[in-house]
N, C-alpha and C positions, 0 to 999 in steps of 0.2 A: 137969776136965770142960769140954767145948767149949760155947761160947755158942750159943744157938739163936735163930733168927728165927721168930716166929709169923706164919703166913700164913693167909689165908682163901681159900676157893674156892666161889663160887656154882655150883650145878649142878642139872641136872634129874634125873628119875628114872632115865633110861637110864645116864647116867654114874655116878650113885650106886650102881646095881646092880653095875656093873663094879668099883667101889672095894670094895664089900662082898665080891664074889667074890675079890678079892685078899687078903682077910683084914684089910681096912682099912689096908693098908700101901703101896698104890701107886695112881697115877693111870693110867688106861688110855691106850694109844697114841692119838695124834691121828688123825682122819680125813684123807683126802687133801686136803680143802679147809681144813684147820686146821693151818697151818704153825707156829703158836705156841701154847704152853700158857701161860696167864697167871693165876697166883695173884695175889691182891691183898693190900695191906698193912694194910687196916683193915676191921673188921667192918661198919661203917656202909655202906661201898661195896659189900661183898659182899651185904649185906641188900637194898640197893636193886636190885641185879641179880636176885637170887633172887625177890624179891617182885614187881618191876615188869616183869621180862623172862621169867624161867623159868616162874613160876607161870601167867601168862596163856597162854603158848605150850604148856606141857606138862601143865598142871593142878596141878602142884606144883613148888615150887622149894626147894632146900635151901641152907643156909649151912654149910660145913664149915670146920674149923680143924685145922691141923697145924703141926708144928715142923720146921724144916729146919736142918741144920748151918750155923751162922752163917758160918764161914770159906768153906764151899762157896758159900753164897748170894752172896758178894761178887763172884763171876764175872758176875752178872747185875745191871747197873746198874738202879736204880729208874727206871721210866718214868712220867712224868706224862701220863696219857691224857685229860686234861680239866682240871677244876678242881684246886685245890691239894691236895685230899684224895683225888683219883682217881689212886691210885698202884698200879702193877703191876710184877711181874717178868715179863720176856718170855723164855721158855725155848723155844729152837728144838725142834721136835718130835723131831728126831733125837737130842736130848740128854735126852729125858724118862726113859729107863731109868736113866741115871746120876743124874739129879735124884732119882728115886724111891729110889735106893740111899742117899741122904743125908737122907731123912725120918727123924726121930727120934720114935719112939712111934707110936701109931695116928692115923689120920685120923678125926676126930670130927664128927658132925652136931651143930651147936649151935642150929639153928633150922630150922623148916619153914613154908612159906607156901603156902596153897592158893588156887587161882583163886576169885575171888568171883563168884558167879552174879549176873547182872543181874536187874532186876525183872521182865523178860519171861519168865524161866525159863531 
């Protein structure tokens, strides 16, 4: 049995709906202004993005988790995008179909964060 790498992906409702439409098996193609797909290597970082970025902008943010074939994952060096725990894989948009082919099992929603209304309504 191949080893797997567990990854997380923070996303908003539009992206999650496309994942749902795939049967929870694939990430949707990137938009023209999104040349990189970047899953993250830890749940805490994904939570911060979903809670502090996606939820305020889209009303709700989700943290998803999925497993990727470990041998395949090695083609993407871990990128440190800030502090020592802000770790991502940078997958070129044109490689996303092949990336999706190496997802093992379903993409799962593990947390949901809603925009907090301010005191003024």
